[in-house]
TORMI-849696 format. One line per field, with one value per residue (C-alpha): residue in three letters; residue number from 1; x, y, z; chain. Coordinates in Angstrom, 1 decimal, decimal comma, padded with zeros to 4 digits, m for minus. Layout:
REM residues N
resn = [ALA / ...]
resi = [NUM / ...]
u = [X / ...]
v = [Y / ...]
w = [Z / ...]
chain = [A / ...]
REM end
This chain:
REM residues 409
resn = [MET / SER / THR / ALA / ASP / ARG / LEU / THR / SER / ILE / GLU / ILE / CYS / ALA / GLY / ALA / GLY / GLY / GLN / ALA / VAL / GLY / LEU / HIS / GLY / ALA / ASN / PHE / ARG / HIS / LEU / ALA / LEU / VAL / GLU / ILE / ASP / PRO / HIS / ALA / ALA / ALA / THR / LEU / ALA / ARG / ASN / VAL / ARG / LYS / HIS / PRO / GLN / TRP / ALA / TRP / GLU / ARG / GLU / HIS / CYS / LEU / ILE / ILE / ASN / GLU / ASP / VAL / ASN / ASP / PHE / LYS / PRO / LEU / GLU / ARG / VAL / PRO / ASN / PRO / VAL / LYS / ALA / PRO / GLU / LYS / ALA / GLY / SER / HIS / LYS / GLN / ALA / GLU / PHE / LEU / LYS / PRO / GLY / ASP / LEU / ASP / LEU / LEU / ALA / GLY / GLY / VAL / PRO / CYS / PRO / PRO / PHE / SER / ALA / ALA / GLY / LYS / GLN / LEU / GLY / ARG / ASP / ASP / GLU / ARG / ASP / LEU / PHE / PRO / LYS / MET / LEU / ASP / LEU / VAL / ASP / GLN / LEU / LEU / PRO / ARG / ALA / VAL / MET / ILE / GLU / ASN / VAL / ARG / GLY / LEU / VAL / GLU / PRO / GLU / PRO / LYS / PHE / ARG / TYR / TYR / ARG / ASN / HIS / ILE / LYS / ASN / ARG / LEU / ARG / LYS / SER / GLY / TYR / VAL / ILE / CYS / GLY / TRP / ASN / VAL / LEU / HIS / ALA / GLN / ASP / TYR / GLY / VAL / PRO / GLN / LEU / ARG / PRO / ARG / ALA / ILE / LEU / VAL / ALA / ILE / ARG / LYS / ASP / GLN / TYR / ARG / GLY / PHE / ASP / TRP / PRO / ALA / PRO / ARG / LYS / LYS / LEU / LYS / THR / VAL / ALA / GLU / ALA / LEU / GLU / GLU / SER / MET / ALA / ARG / ARG / LEU / GLY / GLY / LYS / ASP / SER / PRO / LEU / PHE / LYS / GLN / TRP / TRP / ASP / GLN / ALA / LYS / LEU / GLY / THR / VAL / ALA / PRO / THR / LEU / VAL / GLY / GLY / SER / LYS / LYS / HIS / GLY / GLY / ALA / ASP / LEU / GLY / PRO / SER / ARG / ALA / LYS / LYS / ALA / TRP / LYS / ALA / LEU / GLY / VAL / ASN / GLY / MET / GLY / VAL / ALA / ASN / ASP / GLU / ASP / LYS / VAL / ILE / ASP / ARG / ASP / ARG / ASP / LEU / GLY / ASN / LEU / ALA / GLN / LYS / ARG / GLY / PRO / MET / LEU / THR / VAL / GLU / GLN / ALA / ALA / LEU / ILE / GLN / GLY / PHE / PRO / THR / TYR / TRP / GLU / PHE / GLU / GLY / LYS / LYS / THR / ALA / GLN / TYR / ARG / GLN / VAL / GLY / ASN / ALA / PHE / PRO / PRO / PRO / VAL / ALA / GLU / ALA / VAL / GLY / ARG / ALA / ILE / ALA / GLU / ALA / LEU / GLN / ARG / THR / GLY / GLU / LEU / HIS / PRO / ASP / PRO / ALA / PRO / GLU / PHE / GLU / PRO / GLU / GLU / ASP / PRO / ALA / LEU / THR / ALA / VAL / GLN / GLU / SER / PHE / THR / GLU / GLY / TRP / PRO / GLN / PRO / VAL / SER / ASP / GLN / SER / THR / VAL / PRO / SER / GLN / VAL]
resi = [1 / 2 / 3 / 4 / 5 / 6 / 7 / 8 / 9 / 10 / 11 / 12 / 13 / 14 / 15 / 16 / 17 / 18 / 19 / 20 / 21 / 22 / 23 / 24 / 25 / 26 / 27 / 28 / 29 / 30 / 31 / 32 / 33 / 34 / 35 / 36 / 37 / 38 / 39 / 40 / 41 / 42 / 43 / 44 / 45 / 46 / 47 / 48 / 49 / 50 / 51 / 52 / 53 / 54 / 55 / 56 / 57 / 58 / 59 / 60 / 61 / 62 / 63 / 64 / 65 / 66 / 67 / 68 / 69 / 70 / 71 / 72 / 73 / 74 / 75 / 76 / 77 / 78 / 79 / 80 / 81 / 82 / 83 / 84 / 85 / 86 / 87 / 88 / 89 / 90 / 91 / 92 / 93 / 94 / 95 / 96 / 97 / 98 / 99 / 100 / 101 / 102 / 103 / 104 / 105 / 106 / 107 / 108 / 109 / 110 / 111 / 112 / 113 / 114 / 115 / 116 / 117 / 118 / 119 / 120 / 121 / 122 / 123 / 124 / 125 / 126 / 127 / 128 / 129 / 130 / 131 / 132 / 133 / 134 / 135 / 136 / 137 / 138 / 139 / 140 / 141 / 142 / 143 / 144 / 145 / 146 / 147 / 148 / 149 / 150 / 151 / 152 / 153 / 154 / 155 / 156 / 157 / 158 / 159 / 160 / 161 / 162 / 163 / 164 / 165 / 166 / 167 / 168 / 169 / 170 / 171 / 172 / 173 / 174 / 175 / 176 / 177 / 178 / 179 / 180 / 181 / 182 / 183 / 184 / 185 / 186 / 187 / 188 / 189 / 190 / 191 / 192 / 193 / 194 / 195 / 196 / 197 / 198 / 199 / 200 / 201 / 202 / 203 / 204 / 205 / 206 / 207 / 208 / 209 / 210 / 211 / 212 / 213 / 214 / 215 / 216 / 217 / 218 / 219 / 220 / 221 / 222 / 223 / 224 / 225 / 226 / 227 / 228 / 229 / 230 / 231 / 232 / 233 / 234 / 235 / 236 / 237 / 238 / 239 / 240 / 241 / 242 / 243 / 244 / 245 / 246 / 247 / 248 / 249 / 250 / 251 / 252 / 253 / 254 / 255 / 256 / 257 / 258 / 259 / 260 / 261 / 262 / 263 / 264 / 265 / 266 / 267 / 268 / 269 / 270 / 271 / 272 / 273 / 274 / 275 / 276 / 277 / 278 / 279 / 280 / 281 / 282 / 283 / 284 / 285 / 286 / 287 / 288 / 289 / 290 / 291 / 292 / 293 / 294 / 295 / 296 / 297 / 298 / 299 / 300 / 301 / 302 / 303 / 304 / 305 / 306 / 307 / 308 / 309 / 310 / 311 / 312 / 313 / 314 / 315 / 316 / 317 / 318 / 319 / 320 / 321 / 322 / 323 / 324 / 325 / 326 / 327 / 328 / 329 / 330 / 331 / 332 / 333 / 334 / 335 / 336 / 337 / 338 / 339 / 340 / 341 / 342 / 343 / 344 / 345 / 346 / 347 / 348 / 349 / 350 / 351 / 352 / 353 / 354 / 355 / 356 / 357 / 358 / 359 / 360 / 361 / 362 / 363 / 364 / 365 / 366 / 367 / 368 / 369 / 370 / 371 / 372 / 373 / 374 / 375 / 376 / 377 / 378 / 379 / 380 / 381 / 382 / 383 / 384 / 385 / 386 / 387 / 388 / 389 / 390 / 391 / 392 / 393 / 394 / 395 / 396 / 397 / 398 / 399 / 400 / 401 / 402 / 403 / 404 / 405 / 406 / 407 / 408 / 409]
u = [m028,1 / m028,8 / m029,0 / m031,8 / m030,7 / m027,1 / m025,2 / m022,8 / m019,2 / m016,1 / m012,7 / m009,5 / m005,9 / m007,6 / m004,4 / m004,9 / m008,4 / m008,3 / m010,7 / m012,8 / m013,2 / m014,2 / m016,7 / m018,1 / m018,6 / m020,5 / m022,9 / m021,4 / m021,2 / m018,3 / m018,8 / m015,1 / m011,8 / m008,9 / m005,3 / m002,1 / 000,0 / m000,4 / 000,1 / m002,5 / m004,9 / m004,4 / m005,2 / m008,5 / m009,4 / m008,6 / m010,7 / m013,7 / m013,6 / m013,1 / m015,2 / m019,0 / m019,2 / m018,2 / m020,8 / m022,4 / m019,0 / m018,1 / m021,0 / m021,0 / m017,5 / m014,7 / m011,2 / m009,2 / m005,4 / m004,3 / m003,1 / m006,0 / m005,2 / m006,4 / m009,7 / m012,8 / m015,8 / m018,6 / m017,3 / m016,6 / m018,5 / m022,0 / m025,0 / m026,2 / m029,7 / m030,1 / m028,6 / m030,5 / m033,3 / m032,5 / m029,1 / m028,0 / m030,1 / m028,9 / m029,8 / m026,7 / m026,0 / m026,1 / m023,0 / m023,0 / m024,3 / m023,3 / m025,2 / m025,8 / m023,0 / m023,4 / m019,8 / m016,4 / m013,6 / m009,8 / m006,6 / m004,6 / m000,8 / 000,8 / 004,4 / 003,7 / 002,6 / 004,3 / 006,7 / 009,0 / 009,4 / 010,2 / 006,7 / 006,5 / 002,7 / 001,1 / 004,6 / 005,0 / 004,2 / 002,7 / 000,0 / m003,3 / m005,7 / m006,2 / m007,4 / m009,6 / m011,3 / m011,7 / m013,5 / m015,8 / m016,7 / m017,3 / m019,3 / m021,0 / m021,3 / m023,6 / m020,6 / m016,8 / m014,3 / m010,5 / m007,9 / m004,3 / m001,5 / m001,7 / 001,1 / m001,5 / m003,3 / m000,8 / 001,0 / m001,9 / 000,0 / 002,1 / m000,3 / m003,1 / m003,4 / m003,4 / m006,1 / m008,0 / m007,6 / m009,0 / m011,9 / m012,7 / m012,7 / m015,2 / m017,3 / m017,3 / m018,5 / m021,5 / m020,3 / m020,5 / m017,2 / m018,0 / m014,5 / m010,9 / m010,3 / m007,4 / m008,7 / m006,6 / m006,9 / m006,6 / m009,9 / m011,7 / m010,6 / m007,2 / m004,2 / m001,9 / m000,9 / m002,0 / m003,4 / m005,1 / m006,4 / m010,0 / m011,9 / m015,6 / m017,8 / m021,5 / m023,3 / m025,5 / m028,7 / m028,1 / m026,8 / m028,8 / m025,9 / m023,0 / m021,6 / m018,1 / m017,9 / m017,4 / m014,3 / m014,7 / m014,3 / m012,2 / m008,7 / m007,7 / m004,2 / m001,5 / m001,7 / m005,4 / m005,0 / m002,2 / m002,8 / m004,4 / m002,1 / 001,0 / m000,2 / m000,6 / 002,9 / 004,8 / 003,5 / 000,5 / m000,1 / 001,9 / 005,1 / 008,1 / 008,3 / 004,7 / 005,0 / 008,1 / 006,1 / 002,9 / 004,7 / 006,1 / 003,2 / 000,5 / 002,4 / 001,9 / m001,0 / m001,0 / 001,7 / 003,7 / 002,6 / 003,2 / 005,0 / 004,8 / 008,1 / 009,3 / 009,8 / 013,1 / 014,6 / 015,2 / 013,0 / 010,2 / 010,8 / 008,7 / 010,0 / 012,8 / 014,8 / 012,3 / 009,5 / 011,7 / 012,3 / 008,6 / 008,0 / 010,7 / 008,7 / 005,8 / 007,8 / 008,3 / 011,5 / 011,0 / 014,1 / 012,2 / 009,0 / 008,7 / 007,9 / 004,5 / 004,2 / 004,5 / 007,6 / 009,8 / 013,4 / 015,2 / 013,1 / 015,4 / 015,0 / 011,2 / 010,0 / 012,4 / 015,1 / 014,7 / 018,3 / 018,7 / 015,2 / 014,4 / 010,8 / 009,2 / 008,9 / 005,5 / 004,1 / 002,3 / m001,0 / m000,2 / 000,7 / m002,7 / m004,3 / m002,5 / m004,1 / m007,5 / m008,0 / m010,4 / m008,7 / m010,1 / m008,4 / m005,4 / m002,6 / m001,0 / 002,7 / 005,9 / 006,4 / 007,8 / 005,1 / 002,5 / 003,9 / 004,1 / 000,4 / m000,4 / 001,8 / 000,4 / m003,3 / m006,0 / m007,2 / m010,6 / m012,2 / m011,5 / m012,9 / m015,9 / m016,6 / m016,4 / m018,4 / m021,2 / m021,3 / m021,5 / m024,2 / m026,2 / m025,9 / m027,0 / m030,1 / m031,4 / m034,8 / m036,4 / m035,3 / m031,9 / m029,4 / m027,5 / m023,8 / m022,2 / m019,0 / m019,7 / m017,0 / m014,1 / m010,8 / m007,5 / m005,3 / m002,1 / m000,3 / m001,2 / 002,2 / 004,0 / 001,7 / 002,5 / 006,2 / 005,9 / 003,9 / 006,5 / 009,2 / 007,3 / 006,4 / 008,1 / 009,0 / 008,5 / 005,2 / 005,2 / 004,7 / 001,3 / 000,9 / m000,5 / 002,5 / 005,0 / 008,4 / 011,4 / 013,2 / 016,6 / 019,4]
v = [002,4 / 003,5 / 007,1 / 007,0 / 004,5 / 004,5 / 002,6 / 004,0 / 003,1 / 003,8 / 003,1 / 002,8 / 002,9 / 004,8 / 005,8 / 008,1 / 006,9 / 003,9 / 001,9 / 004,9 / 005,8 / 002,3 / 002,0 / 005,4 / 004,1 / 001,2 / 003,7 / 003,7 / 007,0 / 007,5 / 008,7 / 008,7 / 008,1 / 007,4 / 007,7 / 008,3 / 009,7 / 013,5 / 013,6 / 010,9 / 012,5 / 015,8 / 014,0 / 012,7 / 016,1 / 017,9 / 015,6 / 015,5 / 019,3 / 020,0 / 017,6 / 017,6 / 013,8 / 014,0 / 016,6 / 014,2 / 013,4 / 017,1 / 017,6 / 014,3 / 012,6 / 013,1 / 013,0 / 011,9 / 012,2 / 010,1 / 006,7 / 004,3 / 002,9 / 006,3 / 006,2 / 005,9 / 006,0 / 005,8 / 008,9 / 010,8 / 009,8 / 011,4 / 009,4 / 011,4 / 009,8 / 011,4 / 014,7 / 018,0 / 018,6 / 022,2 / 023,9 / 025,9 / 023,8 / 023,7 / 020,0 / 017,9 / 015,3 / 011,7 / 009,6 / 006,2 / 003,3 / m000,4 / m001,8 / 001,6 / 001,2 / m000,7 / m001,4 / m001,2 / m001,5 / m001,2 / m002,0 / m002,8 / m002,4 / m005,2 / m005,3 / m008,1 / m010,4 / m009,0 / m011,2 / m008,1 / m008,1 / m010,5 / m011,8 / m011,8 / m011,9 / m011,6 / m011,0 / m007,7 / m004,6 / m003,0 / m005,7 / m003,8 / m006,7 / m006,7 / m003,0 / m003,8 / m006,7 / m004,4 / m001,9 / m004,6 / m005,5 / m001,8 / m000,9 / m004,2 / m003,2 / m005,1 / m006,1 / m006,1 / m005,9 / m006,2 / m005,9 / m007,1 / m008,5 / m012,0 / m013,1 / m013,4 / m016,1 / m017,7 / m020,0 / m021,4 / m022,9 / m019,8 / m017,8 / m020,4 / m020,3 / m016,5 / m016,4 / m018,9 / m016,7 / m013,7 / m015,7 / m017,1 / m013,6 / m012,6 / m015,7 / m015,0 / m011,4 / m012,9 / m012,8 / m015,2 / m015,6 / m015,2 / m016,0 / m014,9 / m014,7 / m013,5 / m011,2 / m010,2 / m006,5 / m007,2 / m009,2 / m006,0 / m003,4 / m002,5 / m002,7 / m004,2 / m007,5 / m006,8 / m009,7 / m008,7 / m010,8 / m009,8 / m010,9 / m010,3 / m011,1 / m010,3 / m010,2 / m013,3 / m011,3 / m009,8 / m012,8 / m013,9 / m015,2 / m013,5 / m013,8 / m012,7 / m010,4 / m012,1 / m011,2 / m009,0 / m010,7 / m008,0 / m007,1 / m003,5 / m002,9 / m000,4 / 000,9 / 001,6 / 003,2 / 005,5 / 006,3 / 009,8 / 010,9 / 009,8 / 011,6 / 014,8 / 014,5 / 013,4 / 015,9 / 014,2 / 010,8 / 011,7 / 012,6 / 010,2 / 009,8 / 008,8 / 006,4 / 004,8 / 004,3 / 003,1 / 000,6 / m001,1 / m000,7 / m002,1 / m005,4 / m005,9 / m006,3 / m005,4 / m003,8 / m005,4 / m004,5 / m000,9 / m000,6 / 002,4 / 001,6 / 002,6 / 006,1 / 004,9 / 003,7 / 005,7 / 007,7 / 006,7 / 004,1 / 001,3 / m001,6 / m004,2 / m005,2 / m007,7 / m005,1 / m002,5 / m005,1 / m005,7 / m001,9 / m001,7 / m004,2 / m001,8 / 001,1 / 002,7 / 003,6 / 002,3 / 003,9 / 006,7 / 008,8 / 011,8 / 015,3 / 016,8 / 018,2 / 021,8 / 021,0 / 019,1 / 020,1 / 017,2 / 016,2 / 013,4 / 011,8 / 012,3 / 011,9 / 009,3 / 009,3 / 008,2 / 007,4 / 005,2 / 003,8 / 004,6 / 005,2 / 007,9 / 007,6 / 007,6 / 010,6 / 010,3 / 010,9 / 008,0 / 005,7 / 006,6 / 005,6 / 002,2 / 001,8 / 002,6 / 006,0 / 008,4 / 011,2 / 013,9 / 012,4 / 014,6 / 013,8 / 016,0 / 016,3 / 016,3 / 013,9 / 011,0 / 011,3 / 011,4 / 008,3 / 006,3 / 007,1 / 005,8 / 002,7 / 001,7 / 002,1 / m000,5 / m000,2 / 001,5 / m000,8 / m003,8 / m002,1 / m001,1 / m004,6 / m006,1 / m003,1 / m003,7 / m007,4 / m006,4 / m003,8 / m006,4 / m008,9 / m006,3 / m005,3 / m008,8 / m009,6 / m012,9 / m015,5 / m015,4 / m018,1 / m020,4 / m020,0 / m022,3 / m022,6 / m021,9 / m024,2 / m022,7 / m023,5 / m024,4 / m021,3 / m023,2 / m025,8 / m029,2 / m030,7 / m027,8 / m028,2 / m032,0 / m031,3 / m028,7 / m031,1 / m033,9 / m031,6 / m030,9 / m034,6 / m035,8 / m032,3 / m031,8 / m030,1 / m026,7 / m026,9 / m025,6 / m022,9 / m025,4 / m027,7 / m027,9 / m026,8 / m027,9 / m024,9 / m024,2 / m024,2]
w = [023,6 / 020,1 / 018,9 / 016,3 / 013,7 / 014,9 / 017,6 / 020,2 / 020,8 / 022,9 / 021,6 / 023,6 / 022,1 / 019,2 / 017,4 / 014,5 / 013,9 / 011,6 / 013,6 / 014,5 / 010,8 / 009,9 / 012,8 / 011,8 / 008,3 / 009,9 / 011,5 / 015,0 / 016,8 / 019,2 / 022,7 / 023,5 / 021,7 / 024,1 / 022,9 / 024,8 / 021,9 / 021,7 / 017,9 / 017,3 / 019,7 / 017,9 / 014,6 / 016,1 / 017,4 / 014,2 / 012,0 / 014,3 / 014,6 / 010,9 / 008,8 / 008,5 / 008,5 / 012,2 / 013,3 / 015,8 / 017,4 / 017,5 / 019,9 / 021,8 / 021,6 / 024,1 / 022,6 / 025,6 / 025,4 / 028,4 / 029,5 / 029,2 / 032,6 / 034,0 / 032,0 / 034,1 / 031,7 / 034,2 / 035,9 / 032,7 / 029,6 / 029,3 / 028,0 / 025,0 / 025,2 / 028,6 / 027,8 / 028,7 / 026,2 / 025,6 / 025,0 / 028,0 / 030,4 / 034,0 / 034,1 / 034,5 / 031,8 / 033,1 / 032,8 / 031,2 / 033,3 / 032,9 / 029,9 / 028,2 / 025,6 / 022,3 / 021,5 / 023,3 / 020,8 / 020,9 / 019,1 / 022,2 / 021,7 / 019,6 / 020,9 / 023,4 / 020,5 / 017,4 / 015,5 / 015,2 / 019,0 / 021,8 / 022,0 / 025,8 / 025,8 / 029,2 / 030,8 / 028,8 / 030,8 / 027,7 / 027,5 / 027,9 / 027,6 / 031,4 / 031,2 / 028,3 / 030,2 / 033,3 / 031,1 / 029,8 / 033,4 / 034,2 / 031,0 / 030,2 / 026,5 / 024,2 / 022,1 / 022,3 / 019,5 / 020,1 / 017,3 / 017,4 / 015,3 / 013,8 / 016,1 / 018,9 / 017,0 / 014,7 / 015,2 / 017,2 / 020,1 / 020,8 / 023,0 / 023,2 / 027,0 / 027,2 / 024,5 / 026,6 / 029,7 / 027,8 / 026,4 / 029,9 / 031,4 / 028,8 / 029,5 / 033,2 / 032,4 / 030,5 / 026,9 / 024,0 / 022,1 / 018,4 / 017,3 / 017,2 / 013,5 / 011,3 / 008,6 / 005,7 / 004,7 / 000,9 / 001,2 / 002,2 / m000,4 / 001,1 / m001,3 / 001,3 / 002,9 / 006,4 / 008,5 / 011,8 / 014,6 / 015,5 / 018,6 / 018,7 / 021,7 / 022,3 / 025,6 / 026,2 / 026,6 / 023,1 / 021,2 / 018,2 / 016,2 / 014,4 / 010,9 / 010,0 / 007,0 / 003,6 / 001,6 / m001,4 / m004,8 / m006,5 / m005,2 / m005,1 / m006,3 / m005,4 / m009,0 / m008,6 / m005,2 / m006,1 / m009,8 / m009,3 / m006,5 / m008,4 / m011,6 / m009,6 / m007,9 / m011,0 / m013,5 / m015,1 / m016,7 / m019,8 / m017,8 / m018,1 / m014,3 / m014,1 / m017,0 / m015,4 / m012,2 / m013,9 / m016,1 / m013,0 / m010,6 / m013,0 / m013,0 / m009,2 / m006,9 / m003,2 / m001,1 / 001,7 / 005,3 / 006,3 / 009,6 / 011,9 / 013,6 / 017,1 / 018,5 / 019,8 / 016,6 / 013,4 / 011,1 / 008,7 / 006,0 / 004,5 / 006,5 / 006,4 / 003,4 / 002,1 / 002,2 / 000,4 / m002,3 / m002,7 / m002,9 / m005,6 / m007,6 / m007,4 / m008,7 / m005,2 / m003,4 / 000,1 / 001,7 / 003,2 / 003,1 / 000,7 / 001,8 / 001,0 / m002,5 / m001,4 / 000,7 / m001,8 / m001,6 / m003,3 / m006,3 / m007,3 / m003,8 / m003,5 / m007,1 / m008,5 / m011,1 / m014,8 / m015,5 / m012,4 / m012,9 / m009,3 / m008,4 / m006,2 / m002,4 / m000,9 / 000,8 / 004,2 / 002,2 / m000,1 / 002,7 / 004,2 / 000,9 / 001,1 / 004,6 / 003,3 / 005,0 / 003,2 / 001,3 / 003,7 / 006,8 / 007,9 / 010,3 / 012,9 / 013,8 / 011,7 / 008,8 / 010,9 / 013,5 / 010,8 / 009,1 / 012,4 / 012,9 / 009,5 / 009,7 / 013,1 / 012,1 / 011,7 / 008,1 / 008,1 / 005,5 / 007,7 / 010,8 / 008,8 / 007,6 / 011,1 / 012,5 / 010,0 / 011,0 / 014,7 / 014,0 / 012,0 / 014,8 / 017,5 / 015,4 / 015,0 / 016,6 / 017,7 / 020,1 / 021,7 / 020,5 / 022,9 / 023,3 / 020,8 / 022,9 / 026,6 / 028,0 / 029,9 / 028,4 / 030,1 / 030,9 / 031,7 / 029,7 / 031,2 / 030,3 / 032,1 / 035,1 / 035,3 / 035,2 / 037,9 / 040,1 / 039,5 / 040,8 / 044,0 / 044,7 / 047,9 / 049,0 / 052,8 / 053,5 / 055,3 / 059,0 / 060,1 / 062,7 / 065,2 / 065,0 / 067,9 / 066,7 / 068,9 / 070,4 / 069,1 / 071,6]
chain = [A / A / A / A / A / A / A / A / A / A / A / A / A / A / A / A / A / A / A / A / A / A / A / A / A / A / A / A / A / A / A / A / A / A / A / A / A / A / A / A / A / A / A / A / A / A / A / A / A / A / A / A / A / A / A / A / A / A / A / A / A / A / A / A / A / A / A / A / A / A / A / A / A / A / A / A / A / A / A / A / A / A / A / A / A / A / A / A / A / A / A / A / A / A / A / A / A / A / A / A / A / A / A / A / A / A / A / A / A / A / A / A / A / A / A / A / A / A / A / A / A / A / A / A / A / A / A / A / A / A / A / A / A / A / A / A / A / A / A / A / A / A / A / A / A / A / A / A / A / A / A / A / A / A / A / A / A / A / A / A / A / A / A / A / A / A / A / A / A / A / A / A / A / A / A / A / A / A / A / A / A / A / A / A / A / A / A / A / A / A / A / A / A / A / A / A / A / A / A / A / A / A / A / A / A / A / A / A / A / A / A / A / A / A / A / A / A / A / A / A / A / A / A / A / A / A / A / A / A / A / A / A / A / A / A / A / A / A / A / A / A / A / A / A / A / A / A / A / A / A / A / A / A / A / A / A / A / A / A / A / A / A / A / A / A / A / A / A / A / A / A / A / A / A / A / A / A / A / A / A / A / A / A / A / A / A / A / A / A / A / A / A / A / A / A / A / A / A / A / A / A / A / A / A / A / A / A / A / A / A / A / A / A / A / A / A / A / A / A / A / A / A / A / A / A / A / A / A / A / A / A / A / A / A / A / A / A / A / A / A / A / A / A / A / A / A / A / A / A / A / A / A / A / A / A / A / A / A / A / A / A / A / A / A / A / A / A / A / A / A / A / A / A / A / A / A / A / A / A / A / A / A / A / A / A / A / A / A / A / A / A / A / A / A / A / A / A / A / A / A / A / A / A / A / A / A / A / A / A]
REM end
């Protein structure tokens, strides 16, 4: 269901809008953004309400702050193509029907697969892949895009059979699996080492091939991304503090992976010890996050120290630049809540690159292409199954209901 020259999308687990911003840049228009965290949902609402680039969403997009398990799109999301023709009309808007939507997207929670966690996979109660697949069955969108951490795909054997289960579910629902690829953010204009696992699937009756986005040739560095904001914070490009930062930063390339952290543990900082060491090599103090420029209390802490050759901390705004957010995007909540939103985001330029590839595939004409990999894949480890069967060999078989069982005296 396109709206003029644009395609429609629904996004679950939308966070602070990294994927939404990217897909918007790829000419998708959002019908619903679903996010359980109240600060992130407030961020989405604030930006959609405030910025002219989001005027279409201001009229048509639902910002839904709730558990995605409670989300029922066919009972809640209007179809803008079938909206009343005149404002104030008493005609009821029609809700989406299966097949109306162009793209269902989501960055389902990563803890079940993250190297920083226990990697319980399908046994983790936070795994929302089942809900995502249920929504695919309900909505039957033309395309599906699912983003997660690299740990779901690499090392390849780790979650192979769960990945196969997810792909088989999509095949049963009538989709072609276009690939489950690891994309590196620095290849798409993001000054950060941030690999993400992306699954793309297209409905069989829409499939005319799909091409993954090609990496950019030029790397964007941290120095390039932060030059202007650091100059503003540190007193101009001629100031000693800026020169100290610049002399160090220009020697480096991209940043380590930003981490959003857990609500249960600690405040905002730029990651574990090895990440802090990498930030130090870029002239940045990774021990915390600086206050906004108009709220600086301890200049030595936030802006750096010449005598100790300690660089400035990043502000939330600068962390967002490292993630590839546009400068106009604003975050709700206190500093730590804002930083967690940024650190957990899907970099918008990567989402835009994949979104443009999906849009191009959906807008192709001509004959449909055959599914290049229609075969269902094993969902259990054959070796484990064989071991389990060997343990049960020779065990007594259960007595059927029709058998005569001797009475016990």
